[in-house]
Every structure is written in structure tokens, then in C-alpha cells.
C-alpha positions, 0 to 999 in steps of 0.5 A: 494045463488047459484041457485043450492043450492036454488033448493036443498032447495026447493026440501027439502021443498017438501018432507013430512018426513026425510026418503024422505030427506035422500033418496034425499041426497043420490041421490045427492051424487050418482050424483057426480062423484067419486073422483079418488084414486090419489086425495084421499090423506092425504092432502085432507082428512078432519079430524073431520069426523067419515067417510073418507072424502076428499075435493079437491079445484080448484081455477080459478083466484087469490086472493080474486076474485078467484073463488073456486070449489071443488070436494069431496068424502066420504065412507058414502052415506049421507056424499057424499050427504052433500058434494054435498050440500056444493058443490052447496052452495060454487062452483063458488063463489069468495073466499072472499065470501066463507071465510065469508059465513054463511054456518050454516044459509044457511044449516039451510034452509034444517033443518039438525041440528036436523036430523043428528047424532052428528057424522055427524053434527061434520063432516059437521062443519069440512067440512065447516071449511075446505072450509073456511080455503081454501078460507082464504088461498087463500085470503092471497096469 
């Protein structure tokens, strides 16, 4: 895991209830820079999310050792927070790691599975899948 993701997981554990965790998620989303309108393209849009979600990758290097970073945005504040969590989990990692990352287990540390609506859970899975596809495509290049 990345240090930032570990920090988020530790902070999640400090909160006594889910209302506090949701507020923390929203705050993480607010801390992200908004995605410029020019990057909110159909190609960057993640399908399978109830809200609008865009993920824009940036790669440093090439092939399996390229490091992946991504920016993202959503029209829903909790989803923006989930994007911030995924960025903390993935940004800076080599694509070979991201392509096989057990994101579900990592996110399980936060206990999200029982506390997100079905639509948000589906959206989170769609975002994880999109990130894996970007990593796999880069590895194949």
C-alpha cells in the first residue's frame, strides 16, 4: 500500500460512526483539484456509475515499469471522495502492480462494502476496473 492510503485507512479506523467517515470521504474529495472541463471527455468517462465520473491517467515511463497517476472528478461529493481514496491507493505505482492489485482487499480495510449504496458500490467497482484496464493496456504497449 502507499503511505497515503495507509494514512486514510488509519483515519477511517479513528472514527466512531459512518456519518463521520462519510464526512471524511467528502473532505478528501473536496481536497482534490477539480478536473478541467477540457478533460471531462467521453473517453475519460467511467461507465457503470450512477453519477458522472471521469478518470484521466498520466503515465511516467513506458511499459510495465511506467508509473501511473490519475486525476478524476465526479458530480457527487462522496464519489469524489472515493476517487481520492483510489488515487491514494494507486498513484505512483508501477502499472505491473496496478494491473494485479487486489483493490477490493485494500478497500476492505475501510469497511466500505456494507456502507455504500448498491449504485455507489457498482460505481466503485467500475472505477477499479477502468484503472486496471488502463494499467493492462500500458503493460501490453
